[in-house]
N, C-alpha and C positions, 0 to 999 in steps of 0.2 A: 644434219638427222641425228649425229651423233648426241647433241643437245637435247633434243626433240625426245629419244629412246630414253636419256638419264630424266629427265621432264616426269615423264609418263611413270617408269621407275618409280620417281620418290611419291608420283599422286597415289597408283597403286599401293604401294607400300603404307602411306598415309594412311589411304582407307581399310587396311588388312589390321592396321590397329586401332583404328577406329570398331572396328567389327567386331576384335578381341576383347576391347573395353568393353562391350554390351551385353556381348554377351556367353565369353568366357569363364571360367572359374578362375579364382586368382591365382592359382598355380599356373595354370596355364598361360594367363596371361603375363603373368611374369619373364612363362620360359618362353614367349613370342616376343617380347622388349628384350631380349638378352638378358637375362637376372631371375635365369632357371636356379643356378646354381648356388647364389644366394641365399632365395630364401629355403632351401634345403638346412643350409648348417642354422638358422635361424627359423626357431618355430615361428608361427604366424599367432599373433594375439589378436582380439577383435578389440575395438575402440572399446573402452569403457564409456558406458550409459550413465553419466553424472545427473542425478536427480535431487533437487533438491526440494525441501517439505516446505508447501505453499505455506507462505504467508496469512496465518488468520486475521481477516479483517477490523479494523477498530475504529470506534465512531466516540469522538470526543465530547464529554462533558465538561464545560465551563462551570468551576459553580467557587463561589465564596461560603460556601456552607448553605447557602439556598437552594429552590430549587426544584426540592422535594416534590411536590405534587406534579403539574403539566412538562416540563421538561423534562424529568425523570420518568417520568412514565411515558415520554416520548421516544425518548431515547434508549429504553428497556423496549418498546416494541419493536421499533427499527432493528435492534440486534439479535431480536428473537427471528425476525423476518430475512434478516441478513445471512443470518450464523455467525455474528460477530461478536468481539470481548467490545468491554464500554473500558477508556480511557479515561479518569477524576484528575482533570486539569486543576487544582485548586490554587486559589489566590489569596492572597493577603492574611489578615490574622484571622484566623478560622477558630469557631470552638468549635473541640474534636470533637465533643460528642453529636455535632451536625454532620459532620462528616462521616463519622461511624455508622449514623440513619442512613444516612446515603447510599452507603458502601453496603449495610446489609438487606436494604431494598433490593438494591442488586443482588447478592447473592441468592436472595430467596428468591427473584424470579431464575435461579441457574444458571446465570452468569458471570462468565472470568471479569475482574474488575482489576485494573492497577489503577494506584495513585500517585499523581507527580505534582508534587508542589512547585509553584513557577516564585521567579525570583523580582529582584527590583524592579525590574522590567517586563512586565507580564505580555504586552502584545508583541517584543521580539520574541520573545520566549514562545509562544507558540506558533511564529513563524519557524523558529530554527527546529521546534518539534513536529511540524507539517511536514519541512523537509527531510528530517528522519522518520516518517513515517509513509514508508511508499504505499503501504494496506490500507490508508485512511480514508474512509468513506467519506464522513461530510463532519463538521464540529459541530454544536448542539451548545446555545445558554437562554437563558432567563434574559427577555427582553429588557428589561432594567439591571441587567449587570453591566458593572461599570467597566470592564474586560471589553465585555461586547462591545460597547459604545467607543472604547478607545482604540479597536478593529478597524469599526466600521469610519469612525472619523479622522482618523490619525494614521491608521497602518497600511490598508486598502487601497487611499491614494495615494501614496508615497510608493508603494509598490507598482504605482501604474493601474491600478483598480485590475490587479491579478493576483489572483491567491488560486492555487490551484486545487479548493476545496471549497464545498461550500458552506456558508454557515448559517445555522436556522436557527431564528431566534424563536421561544414561544412562550406567550403570554400567558402567564399562571390569572385565569377569572376569578377562580373563586377566590384564590386570596385578593386580590386588587377587587371585586365587591364587596368583600367583608371587611378592609380597611376603609371603602366607600362608606359602609353603612353605620362604623364605629363615630368616623370624623364628625357626620351629620345628626 
């Protein structure tokens, strides 16, 4: 009988502590738990709310200086809709005036632009870039871009066809038509 009454006391004590945890103020909770004297010596400080500034979303344009028409138009339109900024991933030996022209069009659209020069292995550099940018929405490239072809043929199959962001290929039809007419 004594064991049963000890068990009942523990059960009722547990229910009282649970009730204290749900309905009492912090000081009363600590007092019910037997720690009321310690809280008077140390002032209670509420936990800090740590808020981080949300990262701005990004869209990356892969370019070797080309892509001033349809690929850039697509990237600018997508950035305007998403409230994102453009990262210009530049590869190869590039004429600075063509890159400046791309950047000027981006700034004229009132978007932020960040230029990143890729190294000797641009496919691997792009994979490293993707890993370092959790706010990246997608990549945009011209359909005839050499690095985009390397990504499709070599890098993506090597990674088990898994890349965490989509690659959007845009064909510049007006440029392709003018090239066909001049060749004829």
